[in-house]
C-alpha positions as CSV (number, residue, x, y, z in Angstrom):
1,M,4.4,20.9,7.4
2,R,6.9,22.3,10.7
3,H,3.5,23.2,12.6
4,L,2.2,19.4,11.8
5,L,5.2,17.5,12.7
6,S,8.9,18.6,14.4
7,L,12.2,17.2,13.3
8,K,12.6,15.8,17.0
9,R,9.1,14.0,16.8
10,A,9.7,12.3,13.1
11,R,13.0,11.0,14.4
12,T,11.3,9.4,17.3
13,I,8.2,8.2,15.5
14,I,11.0,6.5,12.7
15,E,13.4,5.1,15.8
16,R,10.1,3.0,17.2
17,F,9.4,1.2,13.8
18,R,11.8,-1.3,14.9
19,D,9.5,-2.2,17.6
20,T,6.6,-2.2,15.9
21,R,4.5,-5.2,14.4
22,I,2.2,-4.9,11.6
23,L,-0.7,-7.9,10.6
24,V,-1.0,-7.2,6.6
25,I,-3.9,-8.9,4.9
26,G,-4.5,-8.9,1.4
27,D,-4.3,-10.0,-2.4
28,L,0.0,-11.1,-3.0
29,I,0.9,-10.7,-6.3
30,M,4.7,-11.2,-7.9
31,D,5.9,-8.2,-10.3
32,H,7.8,-9.5,-12.9
33,F,9.9,-6.8,-14.5
34,I,11.4,-7.2,-18.2
35,W,13.6,-4.5,-18.7
36,G,15.2,-3.5,-21.9
37,K,15.9,-0.8,-24.8
38,V,14.0,0.4,-27.6
39,R,15.9,1.2,-31.1
40,R,13.4,0.7,-33.6
41,I,9.1,0.3,-34.5
42,S,8.1,-2.8,-35.5
43,P,7.5,-3.3,-39.0
44,E,4.7,-5.9,-38.3
45,A,2.3,-3.2,-36.1
46,P,3.3,0.4,-35.2
47,V,4.5,-0.6,-31.6
48,P,8.5,-0.4,-30.1
49,V,10.5,-3.5,-30.4
50,V,12.2,-3.9,-27.1
51,E,15.6,-5.5,-26.8
52,V,15.2,-7.1,-23.6
53,T,18.7,-6.8,-21.4
54,S,17.4,-8.3,-18.2
55,E,14.4,-9.5,-16.0
56,S,13.8,-9.2,-11.8
57,L,10.7,-10.4,-9.9
58,M,9.8,-8.4,-7.0
59,L,7.5,-8.4,-4.3
60,G,4.0,-6.6,-5.5
61,G,0.9,-6.1,-3.9
62,S,0.2,-7.0,-0.6
63,A,3.6,-8.6,-0.4
64,N,5.0,-5.2,-1.3
65,V,3.3,-3.5,1.9
66,V,5.0,-6.4,3.9
67,N,8.4,-5.7,2.2
68,N,8.3,-1.8,2.2
69,I,7.5,-2.5,6.3
70,H,10.5,-4.5,6.4
71,S,12.5,-2.4,4.5
72,L,11.4,0.9,7.3
73,G,12.8,-1.5,9.8
74,G,9.2,-2.6,11.1
75,K,8.0,-6.4,11.2
76,S,5.3,-7.8,9.6
77,L,3.0,-10.8,9.8
78,V,1.2,-11.5,6.6
79,T,-2.1,-13.4,5.7
80,G,-3.6,-14.1,1.8
81,V,-3.9,-16.6,-0.8
82,V,-1.4,-17.8,-3.5
83,G,-1.4,-20.5,-6.1
84,R,0.0,-23.8,-5.6
85,D,2.8,-22.7,-8.5
86,D,6.2,-22.0,-8.8
87,D,5.3,-18.0,-9.0
88,G,3.8,-18.9,-5.6
89,K,6.5,-20.6,-4.1
90,K,8.9,-18.2,-5.4
91,L,6.6,-15.3,-3.5
92,I,6.9,-17.0,-0.4
93,A,10.6,-17.9,-0.7
94,A,10.9,-14.1,-1.2
95,L,9.3,-13.3,2.3
96,K,11.1,-16.1,4.1
97,E,14.6,-14.8,2.7
98,K,13.5,-11.2,4.7
99,G,13.0,-13.5,7.6
100,I,9.2,-12.7,7.2
101,P,6.8,-15.4,9.0
102,T,4.9,-16.9,6.1
103,E,2.5,-19.4,7.9
104,G,-0.8,-17.1,7.4
105,I,-0.1,-17.6,3.5
106,I,-2.9,-20.3,2.1
107,A,-1.5,-22.2,-0.9
108,D,-4.5,-22.8,-3.1
109,A,-4.2,-25.2,-6.1
110,K,-7.4,-24.0,-7.8
111,R,-5.9,-20.8,-8.8
112,P,-2.4,-18.8,-9.9
113,T,-0.6,-16.9,-8.1
114,T,-1.0,-13.4,-9.7
115,I,1.9,-12.0,-11.5
116,K,2.0,-8.6,-13.5
117,T,4.6,-8.5,-16.1
118,R,5.3,-4.7,-16.8
119,V,8.1,-4.3,-19.9
120,I,10.4,-1.2,-19.2
121,A,12.4,0.6,-22.0
122,H,14.0,3.3,-20.5
123,N,13.1,4.0,-17.5
124,Q,9.5,4.0,-19.1
125,Q,6.7,1.4,-19.0
126,V,6.1,0.3,-22.3
127,V,3.4,-2.3,-21.6
128,R,1.8,-4.2,-18.5
129,F,0.3,-7.6,-18.9
130,D,-1.6,-9.6,-16.0
131,R,-1.9,-13.2,-15.3
132,E,-4.3,-14.1,-12.5
133,K,-7.7,-15.2,-11.4
134,K,-10.1,-12.3,-10.0
135,D,-13.0,-15.2,-8.6
136,R,-14.0,-15.1,-4.9
137,I,-11.5,-17.3,-3.2
138,E,-12.5,-20.6,-2.1
139,P,-14.3,-20.7,1.6
140,D,-11.9,-23.2,2.8
141,S,-9.1,-21.1,2.1
142,T,-10.8,-17.7,3.5
143,A,-11.8,-19.9,6.9
144,K,-7.6,-20.1,7.0
145,V,-7.1,-16.8,6.4
146,F,-9.3,-15.4,8.9
147,N,-8.3,-18.2,11.5
148,Y,-5.1,-17.1,11.4
149,I,-6.0,-13.3,11.7
150,K,-7.5,-14.3,14.9
151,K,-4.5,-15.4,16.0
152,A,-2.1,-12.6,14.5
153,V,-4.1,-10.0,15.6
154,R,-3.2,-10.3,19.3
155,S,0.5,-10.1,18.8
156,A,-0.2,-7.1,16.0
157,D,0.2,-3.2,16.9
158,L,-2.1,-2.4,14.0
159,V,-3.8,-4.0,11.1
160,I,-3.6,-3.2,7.1
161,I,-5.8,-4.3,4.6
162,S,-4.5,-3.9,1.1
163,D,-7.3,-4.5,-1.2
164,Y,-6.0,-5.2,-5.0
165,A,-9.7,-6.7,-5.7
166,K,-8.3,-10.1,-6.7
167,G,-10.9,-12.0,-4.7
168,L,-9.6,-12.4,-0.9
169,I,-11.1,-9.1,0.6
170,T,-14.9,-9.5,1.2
171,E,-17.2,-7.6,3.3
172,S,-17.7,-10.8,5.3
173,L,-13.8,-10.8,5.9
174,V,-13.5,-7.4,6.7
175,E,-16.5,-7.5,9.3
176,D,-15.0,-10.0,11.2
177,T,-11.3,-8.5,10.8
178,V,-12.8,-5.5,12.7
179,E,-14.8,-7.2,15.3
180,A,-11.6,-9.2,15.7
181,A,-9.4,-6.3,16.2
182,R,-11.7,-4.2,18.1
183,K,-11.1,-6.9,20.9
184,F,-7.7,-6.4,21.0
185,D,-8.0,-2.3,20.6
186,R,-6.1,-2.5,17.3
187,P,-6.4,0.2,14.8
188,I,-7.2,-1.3,10.7
189,A,-5.6,1.0,7.6
190,V,-6.7,0.0,4.3
191,D,-5.9,1.1,0.9
192,P,-8.8,0.5,-0.9
193,K,-10.2,-0.4,-4.1
194,V,-13.4,1.7,-5.3
195,E,-15.6,-1.4,-5.6
196,H,-15.4,-2.4,-2.2
197,F,-15.7,1.3,-0.3
198,D,-19.2,-0.2,1.4
199,Y,-17.1,-3.0,2.7
200,Y,-14.8,-0.3,4.9
201,R,-17.3,0.5,7.7
202,G,-15.7,0.9,11.2
203,V,-12.2,0.6,10.0
204,S,-9.5,3.2,11.3
205,I,-8.4,5.1,8.3
206,V,-8.6,4.7,4.7
207,T,-6.1,5.6,2.2
208,P,-7.9,6.7,-1.5
209,N,-6.1,8.1,-4.6
210,N,-7.6,11.3,-6.1
211,L,-9.5,9.4,-8.8
212,E,-11.0,6.3,-6.1
213,A,-12.0,8.8,-3.9
214,S,-14.0,10.7,-6.8
215,L,-15.3,7.5,-8.1
216,A,-16.2,6.0,-4.6
217,S,-17.8,9.6,-3.3
218,G,-19.7,10.5,-7.1
219,V,-18.0,14.0,-6.9
220,E,-15.2,14.5,-9.5
221,I,-12.3,16.0,-7.8
222,T,-11.2,19.1,-9.8
223,D,-10.3,22.0,-7.5
224,D,-10.7,22.5,-3.3
225,A,-14.4,23.2,-3.1
226,S,-15.1,19.7,-4.8
227,L,-12.3,17.6,-2.7
228,H,-13.8,19.2,0.1
229,R,-17.2,17.6,-0.9
230,A,-15.8,14.3,-1.8
231,G,-14.1,13.7,1.8
232,E,-16.9,15.0,3.4
233,V,-19.0,12.4,1.3
234,L,-16.5,9.7,2.0
235,F,-15.7,10.4,5.7
236,N,-19.5,10.2,6.7
237,K,-19.9,6.8,4.2
238,L,-17.5,5.1,5.9
239,G,-17.4,6.7,9.6
240,C,-14.2,6.0,10.1
241,E,-11.5,8.2,11.9
242,A,-9.4,9.6,9.8
243,L,-9.7,9.5,5.2
244,L,-6.5,10.6,3.8
245,I,-6.8,11.4,-0.1
246,T,-3.6,10.6,-1.9
247,R,-3.5,13.2,-4.7
248,G,-0.2,13.1,-6.7
249,E,1.4,16.0,-7.8
250,N,-1.2,17.6,-5.3
251,G,0.4,16.1,-2.2
252,M,-2.0,14.8,0.3
253,S,-5.3,15.5,1.8
254,L,-6.2,14.2,5.7
255,F,-9.7,14.2,6.6
256,E,-10.6,14.0,10.4
257,Q,-13.8,15.2,12.7
258,N,-13.7,18.6,12.1
259,S,-10.7,19.0,10.3
260,E,-9.4,18.8,7.1
261,T,-5.2,19.4,6.7
262,H,-3.3,19.7,3.0
263,I,0.1,18.6,2.8
264,P,1.9,19.8,0.2
265,T,4.3,17.1,-2.3
266,V,7.5,16.3,-1.6
267,A,8.7,14.3,-4.2
268,Q,11.6,16.3,-6.5
269,E,11.5,13.6,-9.4
270,V,8.9,11.3,-10.2
271,F,10.6,8.2,-12.5
272,D,7.8,5.3,-11.5
273,V,4.1,5.6,-9.4
274,S,4.2,1.6,-9.2
275,G,3.6,0.5,-5.8
276,A,3.3,4.3,-4.3
277,G,0.2,3.1,-2.4
278,D,1.6,0.8,-0.9
279,T,4.7,2.6,0.7
280,V,2.0,5.4,1.5
281,I,-0.2,2.2,3.6
282,G,3.1,0.8,5.2
283,A,4.6,3.9,6.1
284,L,1.3,5.5,7.7
285,G,1.0,2.1,9.2
286,L,4.3,1.9,10.8
287,A,3.7,5.7,12.0
288,L,0.6,4.9,13.5
289,A,1.8,2.1,15.7
290,S,4.8,3.9,16.7
291,G,2.2,6.7,18.2
292,A,2.1,9.1,15.6
293,S,-1.1,11.4,15.3
294,Y,-3.2,11.2,12.0
295,K,-1.4,14.1,10.8
296,E,2.1,13.2,11.9
297,A,1.9,9.8,10.1
298,A,0.3,11.7,7.2
299,V,3.2,13.6,6.8
300,I,5.9,11.1,7.3
301,A,3.9,8.5,4.8
302,N,3.9,11.8,2.3
303,F,8.0,12.0,2.6
304,A,7.9,8.0,2.2
305,A,6.1,8.0,-1.3
306,G,8.2,11.1,-2.4
307,V,11.5,8.7,-1.8
308,V,9.8,5.9,-4.0
309,V,8.0,7.4,-6.9
310,G,11.7,8.6,-7.4
311,K,12.9,5.0,-8.3
312,V,11.8,2.8,-10.9
313,G,9.7,-0.5,-10.4
314,T,7.9,-1.8,-7.0
315,A,10.7,-0.3,-5.0
316,T,10.7,0.2,-1.2
317,V,12.2,2.9,1.5
318,A,15.1,2.6,4.2
319,P,14.5,3.9,7.4
320,E,17.6,6.2,6.4
321,E,16.2,7.4,3.9
322,L,13.2,8.3,5.1
323,A,15.0,10.3,7.7
324,A,16.9,12.3,5.6
325,A,14.0,13.0,3.3
326,V,12.2,14.1,6.0
327,E,14.9,16.4,7.5
328,A,15.3,18.0,4.7
329,G,12.3,18.8,4.0
330,L,11.2,20.2,7.3
331,K,14.7,22.5,7.1
332,K,13.4,23.6,3.9
333,A,9.7,23.9,5.1
334,R,10.9,26.8,7.6
């Protein structure tokens, strides 16, 4: 990886994170974790009995992208929709505690705040249940979101669209955001959902995972040849500047015009992949906004993901952790 990113260059990019501001548009979610232990199987059904020891609430979805940007030292502007309920209030309060502006968050009384509850025992997820409404956001709430986007994009260095298919991201919202961003020459990075791939034409970079890339391209990715075909199909379909396919234990593959770059995984141990995509898009966006090329930004995002999957829960990465991981990884790659 040293041919893609030098240690000196990596340090410069990471140091610049604190001078960047990212506008995050997407589906705001609360992640609820129930932690416990399993000692027996239920006599009522063949399922584990979890003895609950603690509970925690964490920022999820696009709010976790914001949290990752904040943790890495960058600044965020955020817009999205929550319910006019206790979970929505908790999400806004959690962002405010970190000093993140929340005036772009719209409270809608007609829908609940999306909350995902994961039951974790012995560092493994036992079950997950979701409370949500995935219908399209009400037009008046969408209008308020876009009004904020038009205002906020002026002071942002880059725009991230974090699409969890919970009703906010529509084709017209993406088109209007692309138009608004172009006026100020702001790049747009998208963490996508398969069913919305047709929406993302004209953005700068899209970051599907391996399964999403397979489904969206119609090419099952099983080897390097099928990966190449899938990448070509999506790159041409989207008309973007770059496409980054995240491939779990196989690392990442970056497609640019007449260029294909494979980046090996750097994860040492994988405990939990929850939120790893949020870390990738957050770190990638910060790096691009800090002057990195797509190749340099992909390498940095790869190291950030390698750190976060070694933690349990919807985790984040600190700049010092990222810098240490990059240094160790690049020295090892000599």
